[in-house]
Residue frames relative to the residue before (quaternion, step in Angstrom):
aa qw qx qy qz dx dy dz
A 1.0000 0.0000 0.0000 0.0000 0.00 0.00 0.00
Y 0.1886 -0.7542 0.6203 0.1042 3.56 -1.15 0.64
L 0.1161 -0.7916 0.5995 0.0240 3.55 -1.03 0.88
S 0.1044 0.7364 -0.6682 0.0185 3.54 -1.13 0.73
F 0.1042 -0.7949 0.5951 0.0555 3.57 -1.23 0.26
S 0.1117 -0.7518 0.6442 0.0851 3.53 -1.35 0.35
T 0.3091 -0.7271 0.5792 0.2008 3.56 -1.22 0.51
F 0.0631 -0.7865 0.6141 -0.0182 3.51 -1.16 0.84
F 0.2818 -0.7349 0.5864 0.1915 3.56 -1.31 0.17
E 0.1459 -0.7565 0.6348 0.0597 3.58 -0.99 0.96
P 0.4717 -0.7147 0.4212 0.2988 3.65 -0.52 1.13
E 0.7086 0.4656 -0.2844 0.4476 3.62 0.92 -0.78
S 0.8240 0.2517 -0.1095 0.4957 3.62 0.96 -0.75
G 0.5720 -0.6312 0.3717 0.3691 3.63 1.20 -0.09
P 0.7766 -0.3577 0.2514 0.4536 3.57 -1.32 -0.28
Y 0.0444 0.7824 -0.6212 -0.0033 3.54 -1.25 0.49
I 0.3368 -0.6932 0.5937 0.2313 3.50 -1.32 0.36
E 0.1815 -0.7494 0.6273 0.1094 3.53 -1.07 0.76
T 0.1449 -0.8055 0.5715 0.0602 3.60 -0.71 1.08
Y 0.1562 -0.7630 0.6251 0.0520 3.55 -1.12 0.86
L 0.0260 -0.8051 0.5902 -0.0527 3.52 -0.66 1.19
M 0.0513 -0.7804 0.6231 0.0075 3.61 -0.91 0.97
V 0.1353 -0.7836 0.6047 0.0455 3.54 -0.90 1.02
D 0.4079 -0.6800 0.5592 0.2419 3.55 -0.96 0.95
G 0.4185 -0.7573 0.4494 0.2224 3.56 -0.49 1.25
S 0.6700 0.4961 -0.3105 0.4567 3.57 1.14 -0.54
S 0.6473 0.5508 -0.3194 0.4191 3.62 1.21 -0.16
V 0.6951 0.4601 -0.2692 0.4824 3.60 1.26 -0.04
D 0.4869 -0.6580 0.4934 0.2942 3.56 -1.28 0.40
Y 0.2223 -0.7757 0.5807 0.1074 3.54 -1.03 0.86
I 0.0682 -0.7559 0.6477 0.0676 3.58 -1.20 0.63
L 0.5884 -0.5504 0.4549 0.3795 3.53 -1.32 0.32
N 0.2401 -0.7691 0.5773 0.1324 3.57 -0.90 0.92
E 0.7354 -0.4198 0.2762 0.4546 3.62 -1.24 -0.07
N 0.6490 0.5001 -0.3189 0.4765 3.61 1.25 -0.34
R 0.4555 -0.6899 0.4328 0.3595 3.59 1.36 0.11
K 0.5317 0.5546 -0.4379 0.4668 3.55 1.07 0.84
Y 0.4833 -0.6482 0.5038 0.3042 3.55 -1.23 0.46
Q 0.0698 0.7983 -0.5905 0.0956 3.53 -0.94 0.95
A 0.3064 -0.7199 0.5965 0.1791 3.55 -1.13 0.80
S 0.1468 -0.7722 0.6140 0.0717 3.55 -1.25 0.52
I 0.1081 -0.7878 0.6063 0.0110 3.53 -0.79 1.12
E 0.2361 -0.7465 0.6043 0.1479 3.57 -0.90 0.93
V 0.0811 -0.8017 0.5921 -0.0098 3.55 -0.75 1.13
V 0.0355 -0.7610 0.6477 0.0015 3.54 -0.99 0.95
M 0.0211 -0.7824 0.6224 -0.0055 3.58 -0.85 1.00
L 0.0591 -0.7912 0.6084 -0.0197 3.53 -0.88 1.08
F 0.1347 -0.7601 0.6335 0.0521 3.57 -1.00 0.91
K 0.0189 0.8411 -0.5341 0.0827 3.59 -0.23 1.32
K 0.4482 -0.6248 0.5678 0.2937 3.49 -1.29 0.56
E 0.7374 -0.4277 0.2921 0.4337 3.58 -1.33 0.22
N 0.7035 0.4544 -0.2532 0.4842 3.60 1.08 -0.68
D 0.5394 -0.6544 0.3543 0.3941 3.61 1.36 0.33
E 0.3733 0.6916 -0.5177 0.3382 3.60 1.23 0.41
I 0.3283 -0.7493 0.5457 0.1817 3.59 -0.76 1.06
I 0.2363 -0.7989 0.5462 0.0873 3.57 -0.61 1.21
N 0.7642 -0.0827 0.0673 0.6360 3.56 1.13 -0.77
Y 0.0274 0.7960 -0.6037 0.0333 3.57 -1.17 0.57
D 0.0398 -0.7699 0.6346 0.0540 3.52 -1.34 0.20
K 0.0395 -0.7426 0.6677 0.0337 3.52 -1.24 0.63
Y 0.1677 0.7980 -0.5579 0.1541 3.56 -0.68 1.10
E 0.4202 -0.6713 0.5521 0.2607 3.52 -1.36 0.25
L 0.1662 -0.7685 0.6137 0.0720 3.53 -0.86 1.05
L 0.1738 -0.8108 0.5553 0.0638 3.56 -0.61 1.18
S 0.4184 -0.6686 0.5452 0.2840 3.54 -1.09 0.66
P 0.6288 -0.4696 0.4105 0.4644 3.58 -1.25 0.06
E 0.5102 -0.6214 0.4911 0.3351 3.58 -1.19 0.48
L 0.1483 -0.8030 0.5758 0.0401 3.58 -1.02 0.89
E 0.4966 -0.6280 0.5122 0.3108 3.55 -1.18 0.61
D 0.7800 -0.0692 0.0489 0.6200 3.59 1.06 -0.77
T 0.4003 -0.7320 0.5055 0.2198 3.56 -1.26 0.29
L 0.3109 0.7967 -0.4732 0.2113 3.58 1.21 0.41
S 0.8165 0.0817 -0.0320 0.5707 3.59 0.94 -0.76
V 0.0574 0.8011 -0.5885 0.0921 3.57 0.34 1.23
N 0.1560 0.8011 -0.5583 0.1491 3.58 -0.43 1.20
F 0.5451 0.5828 -0.4090 0.4425 3.56 0.80 1.06
N 0.3089 -0.6894 0.6120 0.2338 3.52 -1.34 0.22
F 0.1343 -0.7579 0.6191 0.1557 3.57 -1.16 0.39
I 0.2620 -0.8024 0.5298 0.0822 3.54 -1.06 0.90
D 0.1254 -0.7466 0.6490 0.0750 3.47 -1.41 0.35
Q 0.0744 -0.7710 0.6318 0.0277 3.54 -1.11 0.77
Q 0.0174 -0.7956 0.6051 -0.0232 3.58 -0.98 0.92
R 0.2003 -0.7533 0.6103 0.1414 3.59 -1.26 0.38
Y 0.0313 -0.7928 0.6083 -0.0231 3.55 -1.00 0.94
S 0.3796 -0.7162 0.5457 0.2124 3.53 -0.86 1.06
L 0.0665 0.7737 -0.6257 0.0742 3.54 -0.99 0.91
P 0.3973 -0.6905 0.5337 0.2836 3.63 -0.87 0.77
N 0.6717 -0.4634 0.3688 0.4450 3.57 -1.26 0.33
G 0.4328 0.6822 -0.5134 0.2894 3.56 -1.03 0.78
D 0.5157 -0.5964 0.5200 0.3285 3.51 -1.44 -0.02
Y 0.0529 -0.8196 0.5693 -0.0374 3.52 -0.88 1.01
N 0.2901 -0.6466 0.6558 0.2603 3.48 -1.46 0.14
F 0.1713 -0.7909 0.5847 0.0578 3.55 -0.62 1.19
E 0.0438 -0.8034 0.5934 -0.0242 3.54 -0.61 1.18
I 0.0369 -0.7723 0.6340 0.0178 3.56 -0.96 0.92
Q 0.1063 -0.7489 0.6527 0.0429 3.53 -1.12 0.85
I 0.0314 -0.7932 0.6070 -0.0361 3.56 -0.83 1.11
G 0.0937 0.8080 -0.5749 0.0887 3.57 -0.71 1.02
D 0.4348 -0.6638 0.5510 0.2582 3.53 -1.16 0.74
K 0.3690 -0.7702 0.4744 0.2135 3.61 -0.46 1.15
H 0.7203 0.4115 -0.2492 0.4997 3.61 1.19 -0.43
S 0.6376 0.4908 -0.3200 0.5003 3.60 1.22 0.44
E 0.4880 -0.6535 0.5046 0.2829 3.52 -1.26 0.53
T 0.4893 0.6846 -0.4202 0.3397 3.59 1.26 -0.26
D 0.5269 -0.6281 0.4782 0.3150 3.57 -1.08 0.82
P 0.5513 -0.6088 0.4381 0.3655 3.62 -1.04 0.58
F 0.4559 -0.6323 0.5507 0.2986 3.53 -1.25 0.56
I 0.0934 -0.7872 0.6089 0.0279 3.58 -0.95 0.92
N 0.0018 -0.7812 0.6237 -0.0286 3.55 -0.92 0.97
L 0.0984 -0.7756 0.6231 0.0231 3.56 -1.03 0.92
Q 0.1209 0.7927 -0.5904 0.0918 3.57 -0.85 0.95
P 0.5433 -0.6187 0.4511 0.3443 3.56 -1.17 0.55
L 0.0712 -0.7749 0.6277 0.0212 3.53 -1.20 0.63
I 0.0992 -0.7812 0.6152 0.0364 3.59 -0.88 0.99
I 0.1097 -0.7458 0.6557 0.0426 3.56 -0.89 1.06
N 0.1842 0.7883 -0.5648 0.1604 3.59 -0.61 1.09
F 0.1918 0.7623 -0.5902 0.1838 3.56 -0.23 1.29
P 0.1169 -0.8186 0.5609 0.0406 3.60 0.17 1.30
N 0.5019 -0.6796 0.4623 0.2693 3.57 -1.16 0.66
D 0.7536 0.4479 -0.2072 0.4343 3.60 1.16 -0.48
E 0.7354 0.3136 -0.2511 0.5457 3.62 1.16 0.49
V 0.5569 -0.5799 0.4733 0.3598 3.53 -1.25 0.49
I 0.0702 0.8006 -0.5876 0.0940 3.56 -0.83 1.00
I 0.3269 -0.7315 0.5660 0.1940 3.57 -1.16 0.61
S 0.5331 -0.6126 0.4892 0.3180 3.53 -1.19 0.69
G 0.6492 -0.4106 0.4171 0.4857 3.50 -1.32 -0.27
I 0.4197 -0.6881 0.5236 0.2760 3.57 -1.21 0.34
Q 0.1939 -0.7794 0.5905 0.0790 3.54 -0.71 1.17
L 0.3054 -0.7218 0.5897 0.1947 3.59 -0.74 1.02
V 0.1731 -0.8116 0.5570 0.0336 3.56 -0.93 0.97
E 0.3565 -0.7236 0.5543 0.2050 3.54 -0.91 0.97
S 0.7622 -0.1640 0.1327 0.6120 3.55 0.96 -0.91
Y 0.1168 -0.7759 0.6149 0.0785 3.53 -1.32 0.33
T 0.0470 -0.7687 0.6375 0.0199 3.52 -1.26 0.65
E 0.5958 -0.5335 0.4396 0.4088 3.57 -1.23 0.37
T 0.5136 -0.6687 0.4547 0.2869 3.54 -1.00 0.86
E 0.1626 -0.7536 0.6291 0.0995 3.53 -1.04 0.89
N 0.7716 0.0530 -0.0055 0.6339 3.55 1.05 -0.87
P 0.3570 -0.7665 0.4824 0.2287 3.64 -0.24 1.20
G 0.0877 0.7840 -0.6067 0.0981 3.53 -1.06 0.89
I 0.7966 -0.3063 0.2195 0.4728 3.56 -1.28 -0.32
L 0.6755 0.4860 -0.2994 0.4668 3.65 1.11 -0.56
T 0.5857 0.6382 -0.3481 0.3585 3.62 1.25 -0.25
K 0.1190 0.7312 -0.6680 0.0703 3.51 -1.12 0.91
N 0.8642 -0.0568 0.0073 0.4999 3.57 -0.91 1.03
N 0.7157 -0.4958 0.2182 0.4408 3.55 0.88 1.17
Y 0.6466 0.4330 -0.3587 0.5155 3.58 1.15 0.61
D 0.3128 -0.6937 0.6105 0.2198 3.53 -1.18 0.63
L 0.1312 -0.8189 0.5584 0.0191 3.55 -0.60 1.20
L 0.1920 -0.7675 0.5997 0.1201 3.60 -0.54 1.13
P 0.3726 -0.7771 0.4537 0.2268 3.60 -0.43 1.17
Y 0.2799 -0.6764 0.6491 0.2069 3.56 -1.27 0.61
I 0.2110 -0.8711 0.4385 0.0653 3.52 -0.21 1.31
I 0.7003 0.4416 -0.2956 0.4766 3.57 0.97 -0.70
N 0.4241 -0.7217 0.4894 0.2446 3.61 -1.13 0.54
Y 0.5745 0.5423 -0.3908 0.4725 3.57 1.10 0.72
Y 0.1243 -0.7753 0.6155 0.0683 3.55 -0.98 0.87
P 0.3456 -0.7423 0.5288 0.2236 3.62 -0.54 1.07
E 0.7104 -0.4964 0.3140 0.3877 3.55 -1.27 0.49
Q 0.6692 0.5185 -0.3187 0.4263 3.63 0.99 -0.71
V 0.5706 0.5512 -0.4038 0.4555 3.62 1.19 -0.18
K 0.1745 -0.8407 0.5105 0.0464 3.54 -0.55 1.20
K 0.7808 0.1681 -0.1364 0.5860 3.58 1.24 -0.08
I 0.2805 -0.7173 0.6127 0.1772 3.55 -1.22 0.58
T 0.1585 -0.7765 0.6078 0.0498 3.53 -0.78 1.15
F 0.0718 0.7953 -0.5995 0.0540 3.57 -0.93 0.84
Y 0.2514 -0.7410 0.6048 0.1483 3.50 -1.38 0.29
A 0.1103 0.7685 -0.6244 0.0856 3.57 -1.02 0.87
E 0.2556 -0.7490 0.5906 0.1578 3.55 -1.26 0.44
V 0.2400 -0.7380 0.6103 0.1590 3.58 -1.17 0.60
Y 0.1725 -0.8108 0.5571 0.0498 3.58 -0.83 1.01
N 0.8230 0.2422 -0.1971 0.4745 3.56 -1.28 0.57
């Protein structure tokens, strides 16, 4: 799995972090579901803690792969995007990712996170790398300013990629 994130500010609700998670479909175990299709299930836990380990925001959810007729040639990735409100401050961001159909222990990553959107100076949001974008037809989690932005999650650009697309906002 690959994780990236960006921080943004919403005038009505304040600062937030947006997380982008991509799972290599060939790296997970699939089982038959009630629809008689094969499906993988990833358990994701995200914790946003202050220096004293006080949890300010958290989430625990199940990320499901697309349903498949068979698993002989799995050659796709599936993605997830989430948004979490967080006040300005310094945090420890912990993510736990585990395959629910595997005996393997979950992967745990801890990294520092700084949210800082002062009201009295010009400031730029985090920079979201974008794989592609389209005008919004039905607003959803991928929508910002009337565009649906498909995140580019890995930090590697192969030689055939000739341009880098990104999204950022300027405040105040």
